[in-house]
N, C-alpha and C positions, 0 to 999 in steps of 0.2 A: 822608419827604414828597418829592413830585416836582411841580415846576411845569412846565407845558407851554404854550408860546406859539406860536400859529399865525399864519401870514401868507400872502399870495399870492392870496387870493380876489379876486373882482371880477366885472365884467360882460363877457361875451364872446358873440360870435355862434356859432350852431350850426356845427360843423365846426372851430371854433377850439381853442386849447390854453391851459392854465394849469398852473402848477406851484405846489403848496402846500408850505409848509415848516413844520416843527414843531421848535422848539428845546426840549430838555429841560434841567432845572436840574442834572442829575447825569449821570455818564457813561452813555451808552446801552449800554455793555458789561455793566452791572449790571442792565439791564432785561430781563426774560424775554421780553416781547412788546410791540411797539409797532404802531400802525396808525392807520387812518382809518375813521371812521364818518360817516354823514350822516343828516340828518333834514329831510325836506320838510314843508311845511305840511300839517297834518292827518294826517301819517303817523308811524309809529314809527321810532325811530332804527334804522338798519341798517348792517351791516358793509359796508365798501367794499374794504379791503385790509389785511392784517396781515403783519408781518415778525417772525420769532422770533429769539432770540439765536443760534440755529444757522443763521440766514439762510434758513429755510424761509418761503415766501410762500403767502398764501391770498388769493384774489380772489372777489368776488361775480360770479356769472355775467354780470350785466348790464354789467360793466366789463372783463371779460377781453378782452385784445387791444387795449384802448384806454388803460387806466391802468397805470402802473408804480410800484411802491413801492420806495424805495431809502433808504440812509442814508449819512451821512458821520460816522464816529465821532470824527474830529478836531474836528468842530463840534457834536457831540452833537445832530445834526439828522436828522430823517426827512423824506423828500420824497414827494410824490405827483404824478407827472407825468400830466396828464390831456390826452389827445389825442382828436380827433374828438368833441368834446363835443356832447351832445344836450340839447334843452330839458328832458327828464326827468332830467337830471343836476342840475338846479337844486335847491339845498338848502343848509343850513348844514352845513359839514364840521367834524368834531371830531377832534382828535388824541387818541389813547388810549395809555395805558401800563399794563402789568401788572407791578407791582413788588412783590416779596415778598408775593404773593397778595393784593394790593390794587389796585383799579382807580383810575386817575387820568385826568382829562379836561381838555382845554384849554377856552378860552372860546368857541371856534367861529369860523369865518370863512365869510362868505356867498359862494356861487358862484351866479351867475345866468347862464343860457344863453338867449339870445333866438333866436327862430326866424326 
């Protein structure tokens, strides 16, 4: 079992920045892949960014060059630094972990970008 707790969401103006944090209940060294997904109202959940145990990253085209995923193993935490935010980035952001071939999700944190 893995518990994931997100924080850092909020309301920001277009062009602003936010940093999301996700704390895992186990060592992230043992998690195959972690990342962030988001779901806007009326839309399907979509991948934002992922980071594998080998430190390989993957980003959605819509966030490349603006968002950066990173981790701090000492804190069992994964971050999503979001810069140059746009109104279309508004969504609930979910932390994700792939651990022993099972998917785990956090409770989500709301990000709202005003124009």
